[in-house]
C-alpha positions as CSV (number, residue, x, y, z in Angstrom):
1,X,0.0,0.0,0.0
2,X,1.3,3.5,-0.9
3,X,2.3,5.8,2.0
4,X,0.6,8.7,0.1
5,X,-3.0,8.9,-1.1
6,X,-2.4,11.3,-3.9
7,X,-1.0,11.3,-7.4
8,X,1.9,13.3,-8.8
9,X,1.0,17.1,-8.9
10,X,1.0,19.1,-12.0
11,X,3.3,22.1,-12.6
12,X,6.7,23.4,-13.7
13,X,9.5,21.2,-12.6
14,X,13.3,21.3,-13.1
15,X,14.7,18.6,-15.3
16,X,18.2,20.0,-15.9
17,X,20.4,23.1,-15.7
18,X,20.5,24.9,-19.1
19,X,24.3,24.1,-19.5
20,X,23.9,20.5,-18.5
21,X,23.6,19.3,-22.1
22,X,25.9,20.5,-24.9
23,X,24.3,21.2,-28.3
24,X,24.0,17.9,-30.1
25,X,23.7,15.8,-26.8
26,X,21.0,13.2,-26.1
27,X,20.1,12.0,-22.7
28,X,17.6,9.6,-21.2
29,X,16.0,10.8,-18.0
30,X,13.3,9.4,-15.7
31,X,10.7,11.8,-14.3
32,X,6.9,11.6,-13.7
33,X,7.1,7.8,-13.4
34,X,8.3,7.3,-17.0
35,X,11.3,7.7,-19.3
36,X,12.0,10.7,-21.5
37,X,14.6,11.6,-24.0
38,X,16.1,15.0,-23.3
39,X,18.1,16.4,-26.2
40,X,19.5,19.7,-27.6
41,X,19.7,20.7,-31.2
42,X,22.9,21.9,-32.9
43,X,21.6,25.4,-32.5
44,X,21.0,24.9,-28.8
45,X,17.2,24.3,-28.6
46,X,16.1,21.9,-25.9
47,X,13.4,19.2,-26.4
48,X,12.0,16.5,-24.1
49,X,10.1,13.7,-25.7
50,X,8.6,10.3,-25.0
51,X,11.3,7.7,-25.8
52,X,9.6,5.4,-28.4
53,X,9.9,6.2,-32.1
54,X,6.4,6.1,-33.7
55,X,7.8,4.2,-36.7
56,X,8.6,0.8,-35.1
57,X,9.2,1.6,-31.5
58,X,12.9,2.0,-31.2
59,X,14.2,3.9,-28.2
60,X,15.1,7.4,-29.3
61,X,17.6,7.7,-26.5
62,X,19.9,5.6,-28.7
63,X,19.5,8.2,-31.5
64,X,21.7,11.2,-32.4
65,X,21.2,14.8,-33.2
66,X,21.4,15.8,-36.8
67,X,21.2,19.7,-37.0
68,X,17.7,20.5,-35.7
69,X,16.4,17.0,-35.5
70,X,16.7,13.9,-33.4
71,X,17.4,10.9,-35.7
72,X,16.3,7.5,-34.7
73,X,19.1,4.9,-34.7
74,X,16.9,2.2,-36.2
75,X,15.8,3.6,-39.6
76,X,17.1,7.2,-39.5
77,X,13.7,8.9,-39.2
78,X,14.2,12.5,-38.0
79,X,12.0,14.4,-35.5
80,X,12.3,18.1,-34.7
81,X,12.0,19.8,-31.4
82,X,8.2,20.0,-31.7
83,X,8.1,16.2,-32.2
84,X,7.1,16.3,-35.9
85,X,8.7,13.8,-38.4
86,X,10.7,16.0,-40.7
87,X,12.7,13.4,-42.7
88,X,12.7,9.8,-43.8
89,X,16.1,9.2,-45.5
90,X,14.6,6.5,-47.9
91,X,11.3,8.3,-48.7
92,X,10.5,11.4,-50.7
93,X,8.5,13.0,-47.9
94,X,8.0,12.7,-44.2
95,X,5.2,11.0,-42.5
96,X,3.0,13.8,-41.1
97,X,1.1,11.4,-38.8
98,X,4.3,10.3,-37.1
99,X,4.7,12.5,-34.1
100,X,6.6,12.0,-30.8
101,X,4.8,13.5,-27.8
102,X,6.7,15.8,-25.6
103,X,6.6,18.3,-22.7
104,X,6.7,22.1,-22.9
105,X,10.1,23.4,-21.8
106,X,11.2,26.8,-20.4
107,X,14.6,28.2,-19.6
108,X,14.3,30.0,-16.3
109,X,17.3,31.5,-14.3
110,X,19.6,28.9,-15.8
111,X,17.3,26.0,-15.0
112,X,15.5,24.0,-17.6
113,X,11.9,23.5,-16.6
114,X,9.3,21.1,-18.0
115,X,5.6,21.4,-17.7
116,X,4.0,18.2,-16.5
117,X,0.2,17.6,-16.4
118,X,-1.2,14.1,-16.3
119,X,-3.9,15.0,-18.8
120,X,-1.6,16.9,-21.1
121,X,-3.1,20.3,-20.3
122,X,-1.2,23.4,-21.5
123,X,0.7,25.4,-18.8
124,X,-1.7,27.1,-16.4
125,X,0.8,29.6,-14.9
126,X,4.3,31.0,-15.3
127,X,7.0,30.2,-12.8
128,X,7.8,32.7,-10.0
129,X,10.7,35.0,-10.8
130,X,13.8,34.8,-8.6
131,X,15.7,38.1,-9.0
132,X,18.6,37.0,-6.9
133,X,20.0,34.8,-9.8
134,X,20.7,38.0,-11.8
135,X,21.6,40.4,-8.9
136,X,25.4,41.1,-8.8
137,X,25.1,41.6,-5.0
138,X,24.9,37.8,-4.7
139,X,27.7,35.3,-4.9
140,X,27.5,32.7,-7.7
141,X,24.9,30.0,-7.1
142,X,26.0,26.8,-5.2
143,X,23.8,23.7,-6.0
144,X,23.2,20.7,-3.8
145,X,21.1,17.8,-5.1
146,X,19.3,14.9,-3.3
147,X,17.2,11.9,-4.3
148,X,14.7,11.2,-1.6
149,X,12.1,8.5,-1.1
150,X,9.1,10.6,-0.5
151,X,6.7,12.9,-2.5
152,X,6.9,16.6,-3.0
153,X,3.9,17.5,-0.6
154,X,5.5,15.7,2.3
155,X,8.8,17.7,1.9
156,X,7.2,21.0,1.2
157,X,5.0,20.7,4.3
158,X,8.1,21.2,6.4
159,X,8.0,24.9,5.4
160,X,4.7,25.2,7.3
161,X,5.8,23.0,10.2
162,X,8.0,25.3,12.3
163,X,8.2,23.2,15.4
164,X,10.3,20.6,13.7
165,X,13.1,23.1,13.3
166,X,13.8,22.9,17.1
167,X,13.3,19.1,17.5
168,X,15.0,17.9,14.3
169,X,17.5,20.6,13.5
170,X,18.3,21.9,17.0
171,X,17.2,25.5,16.5
172,X,17.0,27.3,19.9
173,X,13.2,27.5,20.0
174,X,10.1,27.1,17.9
175,X,9.7,29.9,15.3
176,X,6.9,32.3,15.3
177,X,4.5,32.4,12.2
178,X,3.7,36.0,11.3
179,X,1.6,35.4,8.2
180,X,0.4,32.7,5.8
181,X,-0.8,34.0,2.4
182,X,-2.3,31.5,0.0
183,X,-3.7,33.0,-3.2
184,X,-4.3,31.0,-6.3
185,X,-1.1,29.1,-7.2
186,X,1.0,31.3,-4.9
187,X,2.0,30.9,-1.3
188,X,4.0,33.0,1.1
189,X,4.9,32.1,4.7
190,X,6.7,34.6,6.9
191,X,8.3,33.6,10.2
192,X,10.6,34.8,12.9
193,X,13.3,32.3,13.9
194,X,16.3,31.9,16.0
195,X,19.3,30.2,14.5
196,X,22.0,28.2,16.3
197,X,25.5,29.5,16.2
198,X,28.9,29.0,18.0
199,X,28.2,32.2,20.0
200,X,24.6,31.3,21.0
201,X,21.1,31.9,19.4
202,X,21.0,34.4,16.5
203,X,17.6,36.1,15.8
204,X,16.5,36.1,12.2
205,X,13.9,35.2,9.7
206,X,12.8,32.5,7.3
207,X,10.4,33.6,4.6
208,X,9.1,31.2,2.0
209,X,7.5,32.2,-1.4
210,X,6.4,29.7,-4.1
211,X,4.2,29.3,-7.1
212,X,3.1,25.8,-7.9
213,X,4.5,22.7,-6.2
214,X,7.9,22.4,-7.9
215,X,9.6,25.7,-7.2
216,X,9.9,27.9,-4.1
217,X,12.4,30.4,-2.6
218,X,13.3,30.5,1.1
219,X,15.0,33.8,2.2
220,X,17.1,33.6,5.3
221,X,18.1,36.6,7.4
222,X,20.5,36.1,10.3
223,X,24.2,36.5,10.4
224,X,24.1,36.8,6.6
225,X,21.3,37.1,4.0
226,X,20.8,34.0,1.9
227,X,18.2,32.9,-0.6
228,X,17.6,29.2,-1.3
229,X,15.7,28.2,-4.5
230,X,14.3,24.8,-4.0
231,X,13.4,22.7,-7.1
232,X,11.5,19.5,-6.4
233,X,10.7,17.1,-9.3
234,X,8.8,13.8,-9.1
235,X,10.7,10.8,-10.2
236,X,7.7,8.7,-9.5
237,X,4.8,8.7,-6.9
238,X,7.2,8.1,-4.0
239,X,10.6,9.4,-5.1
240,X,11.6,13.1,-5.7
241,X,14.7,14.7,-7.1
242,X,15.5,17.8,-4.9
243,X,17.8,20.6,-5.9
244,X,18.9,23.4,-3.7
245,X,20.2,26.6,-5.3
246,X,22.0,28.7,-2.6
247,X,22.7,32.4,-3.2
248,X,24.5,34.4,-0.5
249,X,24.2,38.2,-0.5
250,X,27.7,39.7,-0.4
251,X,27.7,43.0,-2.4
252,X,31.1,44.0,-0.9
253,X,32.8,40.7,-1.5
254,X,33.6,40.4,2.2
255,X,35.6,37.2,3.0
256,X,33.9,37.0,6.4
257,X,30.4,37.0,4.8
258,X,31.6,34.3,2.3
259,X,32.8,32.1,5.1
260,X,29.6,32.5,7.1
261,X,27.5,32.0,4.0
262,X,29.4,28.8,3.1
263,X,28.8,27.5,6.7
264,X,25.1,28.2,6.3
265,X,24.9,26.4,3.0
266,X,26.5,23.3,4.7
267,X,24.2,23.6,7.7
268,X,21.1,23.8,5.6
269,X,22.3,20.8,3.6
270,X,22.9,18.8,6.7
271,X,19.4,19.6,7.9
272,X,18.0,18.0,4.7
273,X,19.9,14.8,5.6
274,X,18.3,15.0,9.1
275,X,14.9,15.2,7.5
276,X,15.5,12.3,5.1
277,X,15.0,9.4,7.5
278,X,11.7,10.9,8.7
279,X,10.5,11.6,5.2
280,X,11.4,8.1,3.9
281,X,9.7,6.3,6.7
282,X,6.6,8.3,7.7
283,X,3.1,7.7,6.4
284,X,0.8,10.6,5.4
285,X,-1.6,11.4,8.2
286,X,-4.8,12.5,6.6
287,X,-6.4,13.7,9.8
288,X,-3.5,14.7,12.1
289,X,-3.8,15.6,15.7
290,X,-2.3,19.0,15.7
291,X,-1.2,21.7,18.3
292,X,-3.1,25.0,18.2
293,X,-0.1,26.8,16.6
294,X,0.0,24.2,13.7
295,X,-2.9,25.6,11.7
296,X,-0.5,26.6,8.8
297,X,-0.1,22.8,8.1
298,X,-3.8,22.4,7.3
299,X,-3.8,25.6,5.3
300,X,-0.8,24.4,3.3
301,X,-2.4,21.1,2.6
302,X,-5.6,22.7,1.3
303,X,-3.6,24.9,-1.0
304,X,-1.5,22.1,-2.3
305,X,-4.4,19.9,-3.1
306,X,-5.3,22.0,-6.2
307,X,-2.3,20.6,-8.1
308,X,-3.7,17.1,-8.0
309,X,-5.7,15.7,-11.0
310,X,-7.3,12.3,-10.9
311,X,-7.2,10.6,-14.3
C-alpha cells in the first residue's frame, strides 16, 4: 500500500540546468514515473520527448542529433523539437502522422523546466521570478542535489511545520509564524526564527514564497542574508529529485560573509539529511492531531491539493 493517497502534482519542474547538455547531446531521463529523451539541437534548442519512435518503437535515447532534429538509430527517421517527423532518409516526404509526444520546456534563471500535467493540459501559470539569480550583489549559485524516497507535498510541508526546526534541527526554539498567504497558485509564509551559532542563538527570519508545487524560494536573514531556491521534481509517486540553489548576498565581496555563507549552506544541507530518515519512513496522516499553533499545516495542505488531478 502506498504511503501517500495522492498522485503526482502538475506544474513546472526542473529537469536540468541549461548548460547540463551540450548542443547535439542526447540523454535519457526518468521523471513523472516514465522515461523521457532530453536532447538539444545543434543550434541549442532543448526538447523533451517520449522515448519510443512512432515508426517501429525503437528507443530514441539511442539516437543522435542531426542539425535541428533527433534521428532514430533504427531507420534514421528524424524528428524536430516539436516532435514532428521532418525526414525519412529513404522516402520522398516525411510521415505527417508520425509524431513524438513531448513536454513544454522553459529556460528560467539557468534552470530548464518542464511542464507536467497528467492530462496533457497546457501550462496554467508562469514560474515565479527569482531576481537573486541576476543580482550582482549575490555570490555565484551553489547547488546541492538529493534523491529522496518521498513525495513533494511531504517535503514542502516542512515549510509550514515550524516546530520541527527545534526538535529535528536543534534550533534554539520554535519559530513564530507572522503570516500565511495562499492565493491561487502562490504561497508566502513569513516567520521569525532563532538560528543556532557558536556564540549562541541568533535572531533572524525564514520567509518562503512559491508558485506551484515544484519551485519555491526560502529567504534567510540572520548573520548573513541568503536565498535558497528549491526545485523538487517527481521521479515517480514516491521518489523526488530535490535541488537546492543557494545564493549568498555579499555586495562588498567580504571574505567573512563568504565564510559565514558557506557555513550556512553546509548547515542547511545537513538539515536535509536530518529530514530524510523521517520523510522516507513516515506515512501521510490525513487527519492529524495538531497543536493549536499548527494551523498553517492544514492551510498548506488545502492549498497544495489544487495541483492534483485524478485521471
